[in-house]
C-alpha positions, 0 to 999 in steps of 0.5 A: 489511493491506498492502492499499491501500483506493483501487487494492488494491495489496497483498503481492508474492510472489517468491524470496529467491536465496542465493549458490550460487542456493538459492531460499527464498520471501519477499514484498514488503508496499506502503508503506501508511499509515493516513490521515485521507481527506476524501470528496466529500461533505466527511465525514472518514474514516480509509482504509489507502492508498498512498504512490503514491496520496498522491503522486499526488493520488487522495486528500485528506487531511483 
């Protein structure tokens, strides 16, 4: 599920590179937390938000 509902940051793909330079696929999941969030009208809902959006103040926790 690693996708932020605020900025749409998701999974990134790349390669593992061994010492002999053989490559295999790998992925990096974004750090997404399930958070209770206050919306504009004052109601509280659960959202999946990445930690960079939490730190920057794009979301207000309930």
